[in-house]
Structures are given as C-alpha cells and as structure tokens.
C-alpha positions in Angstrom: 0.0 0.0 0.0 1.4 3.3 -1.0 0.7 6.2 1.4 2.1 9.7 1.1 2.2 12.4 3.8 -0.9 14.3 2.5 -3.1 11.2 2.7 -1.9 10.5 6.3 -2.4 14.1 7.3 -5.9 14.1 5.9 -6.8 10.9 7.7 -5.4 12.2 11.0 -7.3 15.5 10.6 -10.6 13.7 9.9 -10.1 11.4 12.9 -9.4 14.4 15.2 -12.5 16.2 13.8 -14.7 13.2 14.4 -13.5 12.8 18.0 -14.0 16.5 18.7 -17.5 16.5 17.1 -18.6 13.4 19.0 -17.4 14.8 22.3 -19.3 18.1 21.6 -22.5 16.2 20.8 -22.2 13.9 23.8 -21.7 16.9 26.0 -24.9 18.5 24.5 -27.0 15.4 24.9 -25.8 14.7 28.5 -27.9 17.7 29.6 -31.0 15.4 29.2 -29.4 12.0 29.6 -26.5 12.1 32.0 -25.2 8.6 31.3 -25.2 8.9 27.5 -22.2 7.5 25.8 -20.8 7.2 22.3 -22.7 4.1 21.5 -25.9 5.8 22.6 -25.1 8.7 20.3 -24.5 6.4 17.4 -27.8 4.6 18.1 -29.7 7.9 18.2 -28.5 9.0 14.8 -29.0 5.5 13.4 -32.6 5.5 14.6 -33.1 9.0 13.1 -31.8 7.8 9.8 -34.1 4.7 9.8 -37.2 6.7 10.7 -36.4 9.3 8.0 -35.9 6.6 5.4 -39.1 4.8 6.5 -41.1 8.0 6.3 -39.8 8.7 2.8 -41.6 5.5 1.7 -45.0 7.1 2.5 -46.9 8.4 -0.6 -47.1 12.0 0.5 -44.2 14.2 1.6 -43.7 14.4 5.3 -43.3 17.7 7.1 -40.8 18.3 9.9 -43.3 18.3 12.7 -44.4 14.8 11.8 -40.8 13.7 11.6 -40.0 15.1 15.1 -43.2 13.5 16.6 -42.5 10.1 15.0 -38.8 10.2 16.0 -39.8 11.0 19.6 -41.8 7.7 19.8 -38.8 5.6 18.9 -36.1 4.6 21.4 -32.7 4.7 19.7 -32.0 1.2 18.3 -29.2 -0.4 20.2 -28.9 2.4 22.8 -27.6 1.5 26.2 -28.3 4.4 28.5 -31.0 6.5 26.7 -34.4 6.2 28.2 -35.9 8.9 25.9 -34.5 10.1 22.6 -32.5 13.4 23.1 -33.6 16.4 21.2 -31.4 18.1 18.7 -32.7 21.5 19.8 -31.5 22.7 23.2 
C-alpha cells in the first residue's frame, strides 16, 4: 500500500475532527441523559436515519413536525443508557 504524507495528514485531521465533534455532541446530549455515551449517540443517529428513510416510503411528503413527533416515539435502536431520545434542539 502506497501512502504519502498528505493522505496520512488528511486521515489524522478527519479522525481528530470526528473525535471533537462526537465529544461536543455527547456533552450537549448529556444535559438530558447524564449517562449517555458514544454508543448511545450512534444509536440515536442510526434510529433517526431509519425513521427518516421509512417516512420517505410514504406516498405523501412528510413535514418536519411529523418527523419530530415520530422520532420522539422511537427509542434509539441499540442504545444502552438512553431512556428517551435526546432532542437536537437545546
């Protein structure tokens, strides 16, 4: 495998960005769920993606209010500590 310095620098920069972003999101979500961890964060966004894709299968377009209400009924798939889905809005 042939790697050059630019490729390695880009990979390291992306890794640091993802660590910083996930730490910021966990800190935000811990205001509502104190024991929330990285796996819970992944589960929340995975569930949001599944619900969004499922709602796209409906014949009519879905508005944001319906999306938020439907998402609030689902527990994050695979979550460990989350008892209720955290909100994206503070």
